[in-house]
C-alpha positions as CSV (number, residue, x, y, z in Angstrom):
1,M,51.1,46.7,55.9
2,D,52.8,43.7,56.3
3,L,51.0,41.7,58.9
4,N,53.9,38.9,59.4
5,F,56.2,41.8,59.9
6,L,54.3,43.5,62.5
7,I,53.7,40.3,64.4
8,S,57.4,39.7,64.3
9,A,58.1,43.1,65.5
10,F,55.9,42.6,68.5
11,S,57.2,39.2,69.4
12,T,60.9,40.8,69.2
13,L,60.0,43.9,71.0
14,F,57.8,42.0,73.7
15,I,60.7,39.6,74.3
16,T,63.6,42.2,74.7
17,V,61.4,44.5,76.8
18,D,60.2,41.5,78.8
19,P,57.2,43.3,80.7
20,I,56.8,40.0,83.0
21,G,60.4,39.8,84.2
22,L,60.3,43.1,85.0
23,V,57.3,42.8,87.4
24,P,59.5,41.5,90.3
25,I,61.7,44.5,90.0
26,F,58.8,47.2,89.6
27,I,57.7,45.5,93.0
28,A,61.1,45.4,95.0
29,L,61.6,49.0,93.7
30,T,58.2,50.3,94.6
31,Y,57.1,48.3,97.5
32,D,56.7,50.9,100.1
33,L,55.3,53.5,98.0
34,A,51.7,55.0,98.1
35,P,49.4,53.4,95.2
36,A,49.3,56.7,93.7
37,D,53.1,57.0,93.7
38,R,53.6,53.8,92.4
39,R,50.9,54.7,89.3
40,K,53.2,57.7,88.9
41,V,56.5,55.8,88.6
42,A,55.1,53.3,86.1
43,W,53.5,56.3,84.0
44,I,57.0,58.3,83.8
45,S,59.0,55.3,83.4
46,C,56.8,54.2,80.4
47,L,56.8,57.6,79.0
48,I,60.8,58.0,79.0
49,A,61.1,54.4,77.8
50,F,58.6,54.8,74.6
51,A,60.4,58.3,73.9
52,V,64.0,56.5,73.7
53,L,62.7,53.7,71.5
54,A,60.6,55.7,69.2
55,L,63.9,58.1,68.8
56,S,65.9,54.9,68.0
57,A,63.6,54.0,65.5
58,V,63.5,57.4,63.8
59,G,67.3,58.3,64.1
60,G,69.0,54.8,64.5
61,K,69.5,54.2,60.5
62,A,70.9,57.9,60.0
63,L,73.2,57.5,62.9
64,L,74.5,54.2,61.7
65,E,75.0,55.9,58.2
66,V,76.7,58.7,59.6
67,L,79.2,56.3,61.4
68,G,79.6,54.2,58.1
69,I,78.1,51.1,59.5
70,S,75.9,49.1,56.6
71,L,72.4,48.1,58.0
72,D,73.6,44.4,57.1
73,A,76.5,44.3,59.4
74,F,74.4,46.0,62.2
75,R,71.8,43.1,61.7
76,I,74.7,40.6,62.2
77,A,76.0,42.4,65.3
78,G,72.7,43.1,66.5
79,G,71.7,39.6,66.1
80,L,74.6,38.3,68.0
81,F,73.7,40.7,70.9
82,L,70.1,39.7,70.8
83,F,71.2,36.0,70.5
84,Y,73.2,36.9,73.8
85,T,70.5,38.4,75.4
86,G,68.2,35.3,74.7
87,F,70.8,33.2,76.2
88,E,70.7,35.3,79.5
89,M,66.9,34.7,79.8
90,L,67.4,31.0,78.9
91,F,69.6,30.2,81.6
92,E,68.3,32.9,84.0
93,M,71.3,35.4,84.2
94,R,69.2,38.4,83.2
95,Q,67.5,38.8,86.4
96,P,70.3,39.0,88.7
97,R,71.7,41.6,86.6
98,R,68.2,43.6,86.8
99,Q,68.4,43.5,90.6
100,Q,71.8,45.2,90.6
101,H,70.6,48.0,88.7
102,A,67.7,48.0,91.0
103,D,69.9,47.9,94.2
104,T,71.8,51.0,92.8
105,A,69.0,53.2,92.2
106,I,67.9,52.4,95.7
107,G,71.3,53.4,97.1
108,I,71.5,56.6,94.9
109,D,68.2,58.2,95.3
110,R,64.9,56.0,95.4
111,V,62.3,58.4,94.8
112,K,63.6,60.7,92.3
113,N,65.4,58.4,90.1
114,I,63.5,55.3,90.1
115,A,61.4,56.0,87.1
116,A,64.1,57.0,84.8
117,F,66.8,54.5,86.3
118,P,66.7,51.8,85.9
119,L,62.9,51.1,85.0
120,A,63.1,53.1,81.9
121,I,66.8,53.1,81.2
122,P,68.4,50.3,81.1
123,L,65.7,47.7,81.9
124,M,62.9,48.7,79.5
125,S,64.7,50.7,76.7
126,G,68.1,49.1,77.1
127,P,70.9,48.1,74.7
128,G,68.7,44.7,73.7
129,S,65.4,46.8,72.9
130,I,67.1,49.5,71.0
131,T,69.1,47.3,69.0
132,A,66.0,45.3,68.3
133,T,64.1,48.6,67.4
134,I,66.6,49.8,65.2
135,L,66.5,46.7,63.2
136,L,62.7,46.7,62.7
137,A,62.7,50.0,61.6
138,S,65.5,49.3,59.2
139,K,63.6,46.6,57.6
140,T,60.7,48.8,56.7
141,Q,62.8,50.0,53.8
142,D,61.1,53.6,53.8
143,D,57.7,51.9,53.8
144,W,56.1,54.4,56.1
145,L,52.8,52.1,56.8
146,N,55.2,49.7,58.2
147,F,57.4,51.9,59.8
148,T,54.2,53.6,61.5
149,G,53.3,50.2,62.4
150,V,56.6,49.6,64.3
151,I,55.9,52.9,66.2
152,A,52.7,51.3,67.0
153,T,54.2,48.0,68.2
154,I,56.4,50.0,70.3
155,L,53.5,51.8,72.1
156,L,51.5,48.6,72.3
157,V,54.7,46.7,74.1
158,V,55.3,50.1,76.6
159,A,51.3,49.9,77.2
160,I,51.4,46.3,78.3
161,T,54.5,46.9,80.3
162,Y,52.4,49.8,82.2
163,I,49.4,47.3,82.8
164,S,52.0,45.0,83.9
165,F,53.0,47.5,86.6
166,I,49.8,48.4,87.7
167,L,48.6,44.8,88.2
168,A,52.5,44.0,89.5
169,E,51.0,42.2,92.6
170,F,48.2,40.2,90.9
171,I,50.8,38.9,88.1
172,T,53.2,37.9,91.0
173,R,50.9,35.9,93.1
174,A,49.2,34.1,89.6
175,L,52.5,33.2,88.1
176,G,54.6,32.5,91.4
177,E,58.4,32.0,90.8
178,M,58.2,29.0,88.9
179,G,55.9,30.4,86.5
180,R,58.1,33.4,85.9
181,I,61.1,31.3,85.4
182,V,59.2,29.2,82.8
183,V,57.9,31.9,80.9
184,T,61.2,34.0,81.0
185,R,63.2,30.6,79.4
186,L,60.4,30.3,76.8
187,L,60.9,33.8,75.6
188,G,64.7,33.4,75.7
189,L,64.4,30.5,73.5
190,L,61.9,32.5,71.0
191,L,64.3,35.5,71.1
192,G,67.4,33.3,70.4
193,A,65.5,31.9,67.1
194,L,64.7,35.7,66.1
195,A,68.5,36.5,66.9
196,V,69.7,33.9,64.2
197,Q,67.1,35.1,61.5
198,F,68.5,38.5,61.9
199,I,72.2,37.1,61.5
200,A,71.1,35.1,58.5
201,D,69.5,37.7,56.9
202,G,72.2,40.1,57.6
203,I,74.7,37.3,56.1
204,A,72.7,36.4,53.0
205,S,72.4,40.1,52.1
206,L,76.2,40.9,52.5
207,A,76.9,37.9,50.4
208,A,74.5,38.8,47.9
209,G,75.9,42.2,47.8
210,G,79.5,41.0,47.5
């Protein structure tokens, strides 16, 4: 098992899922729920997100093949998308969009839909994290040990998100608004660098193949 690859996989998924950035949204969505209901929302949303990301890892490459899209082309396109996500995080553009999803969920049916929408989809398992998952799974190159590591990494990130939800109020008090902004922007910068690496790998591979 490639330890460097797993560290890179964890970093990428942790940044795209962004458990810390989700904490204020979780609090806003569940502020008037009983503690037991909050835990239930946290558990269901994390379970759904894990299922979506795991299925993306398992079937993403096959879907690309059906559509006739090469992995190198997807690496470049996915890298560009992840770069945009990092740009949003760096300039604090992501949180207002997430808040819009939260407001929509409250308006539709706050209790029934809160776990599935917007927490699980699209906030935890959105386009960014799904793209990152497919890219990471494709880099395992049929190495089942590393692929299992990717699935384990997804589980670890989702577990951290669950713990973040359970400790949401404590994390918010500890970080404060300024602390959250600083962490989000640092993670955005790291995601931008990882995205550039994805793009560079895709271009290099296409050039070598051509």
